[in-house]
C-alpha positions as CSV (number, residue, x, y, z in Angstrom):
1,M,72.9,151.0,132.6
2,R,71.1,147.7,132.3
3,I,73.2,144.9,130.8
4,I,72.9,141.2,130.1
5,L,75.9,139.2,131.3
6,L,77.4,136.9,128.7
7,K,79.8,135.3,131.2
8,D,80.0,134.8,134.9
9,I,81.6,137.9,136.5
10,K,82.7,137.8,140.1
11,G,81.0,140.5,142.1
12,V,78.5,141.2,139.4
13,G,76.5,138.1,138.5
14,K,76.1,134.9,136.6
15,K,75.8,134.4,132.8
16,G,72.4,135.3,131.4
17,E,71.4,137.6,134.3
18,V,70.2,141.2,133.7
19,R,72.0,143.6,136.0
20,E,72.2,147.3,136.6
21,V,75.9,148.6,136.6
22,N,77.6,151.9,136.3
23,D,77.6,153.3,132.7
24,G,81.4,153.7,132.6
25,Y,82.0,150.1,133.8
26,A,79.6,148.8,131.2
27,R,81.0,150.9,128.3
28,N,84.7,150.7,129.1
29,A,85.1,147.2,130.6
30,L,82.2,144.8,130.1
31,I,80.9,145.5,126.6
32,P,84.3,145.8,124.8
33,K,85.5,142.6,126.4
34,K,82.3,140.8,125.3
35,L,81.4,140.0,128.9
36,A,78.1,141.8,128.6
37,Q,75.7,143.4,126.1
38,I,73.2,146.2,126.5
39,A,69.8,144.8,127.8
40,S,67.3,145.2,125.0
41,L,64.1,143.1,124.6
42,S,65.6,141.2,121.7
43,G,68.8,140.6,123.6
44,I,67.0,139.3,126.6
45,E,64.9,136.9,124.4
46,S,67.9,135.6,122.6
47,V,69.8,134.9,125.9
48,K,66.7,133.1,127.3
49,N,66.5,131.0,124.1
50,D,70.2,130.1,124.3
51,M,69.9,129.1,128.0
52,A,66.8,127.0,127.3
53,Q,68.6,125.2,124.4
54,K,71.7,124.5,126.6
55,K,69.4,123.3,129.4
56,E,67.7,120.9,127.0
57,A,71.0,119.6,125.7
58,H,72.3,119.1,129.2
59,E,69.1,117.2,130.2
60,A,69.4,115.0,127.1
61,K,73.1,114.3,128.0
62,I,72.1,113.3,131.5
63,A,69.3,111.0,130.2
64,H,71.8,109.4,127.7
65,S,74.4,109.0,130.5
66,K,71.8,107.3,132.7
67,Q,70.9,104.9,129.9
68,I,74.5,103.9,129.3
69,A,75.2,103.6,133.0
70,K,72.3,101.2,133.3
71,S,73.7,99.1,130.4
72,L,77.1,99.0,132.0
73,E,75.7,97.7,135.3
74,S,74.7,94.5,133.6
75,A,77.8,94.3,131.4
76,K,81.0,92.4,132.2
77,I,84.4,93.1,130.6
78,Q,86.9,90.3,130.4
79,F,90.7,90.3,130.2
80,S,93.0,87.3,129.8
81,L,96.5,87.7,131.0
82,K,99.4,85.4,132.0
83,A,99.3,84.7,135.8
84,G,101.4,82.9,138.4
85,A,100.5,79.9,140.5
86,K,98.8,82.1,143.2
87,G,96.7,84.1,140.7
88,E,99.0,87.2,140.6
89,L,99.2,88.6,137.1
90,F,102.5,89.1,135.3
91,G,101.1,92.4,134.1
92,S,98.2,94.5,135.2
93,V,94.9,95.9,134.0
94,S,95.1,99.6,134.1
95,Q,92.5,102.4,133.9
96,K,93.5,103.0,130.2
97,D,92.9,99.3,129.4
98,I,89.4,99.5,130.8
99,E,88.7,102.8,129.0
100,K,89.6,101.2,125.7
101,E,87.2,98.3,126.4
102,I,84.2,100.5,127.3
103,E,84.5,102.7,124.3
104,R,82.1,100.4,122.5
105,F,79.4,101.5,125.0
106,E,79.8,105.1,123.7
107,V,80.5,106.4,127.2
108,G,81.8,109.8,125.9
109,D,83.9,111.6,128.5
110,A,83.1,109.2,131.4
111,E,85.9,108.6,133.8
112,V,87.1,105.2,135.0
113,I,87.8,105.4,138.8
114,L,90.4,102.8,139.6
115,E,92.4,103.3,142.8
116,H,95.2,101.0,141.6
117,P,95.8,98.7,138.6
118,I,94.2,95.2,138.9
119,K,97.0,92.7,139.5
120,S,95.1,89.5,140.4
121,V,92.8,87.0,138.7
122,G,89.1,87.3,139.6
123,T,86.1,89.7,139.3
124,H,86.8,93.3,140.3
125,P,84.2,96.1,140.6
126,V,85.1,99.3,138.9
127,I,83.3,102.6,139.1
128,I,82.5,104.6,136.0
129,D,81.8,108.3,136.7
130,F,79.7,110.1,134.0
131,G,79.6,113.4,136.0
132,D,76.4,115.1,137.3
133,G,76.3,112.5,140.0
134,I,75.8,109.6,137.6
135,K,77.9,106.6,138.4
136,A,77.9,102.9,137.3
137,K,79.5,99.9,138.7
138,L,81.2,97.7,136.1
139,N,82.4,94.2,136.8
140,V,85.9,93.5,135.3
141,E,86.7,89.8,135.1
142,V,90.4,88.9,134.8
143,K,91.1,85.3,133.7
144,E,94.4,83.4,133.5
145,E,95.6,83.1,130.0
146,K,96.2,79.5,129.0
């Protein structure tokens, strides 16, 4: 029986593919669990349209992420914290602090990559990962609070 896969199935195929499987496997396992549907012309067309729409949305998301990454490259975020005589902070700037500050750039689900909290005065480069291989380097400037 020819079916259209609605989800990835190990050993059978990927979502959206048309496959030939045993009738019993299709009727008793795949179709009742909504993992596949019978391959008809209208079904194949609708799956192709859905996949095209998802691809368009993904490409738009990538373009938007690249645009935001470019704007973050030129931006600088500043924090003012109390510091000691040698420039060590009495607190720290954490990943969550930076995430709060970059919300105004509408970064969505981008991840701030910070190996350890910032504990000294100065300018520190921080990587923002948007996924899909898109990364931006953001400069975080920490100043001594007067």
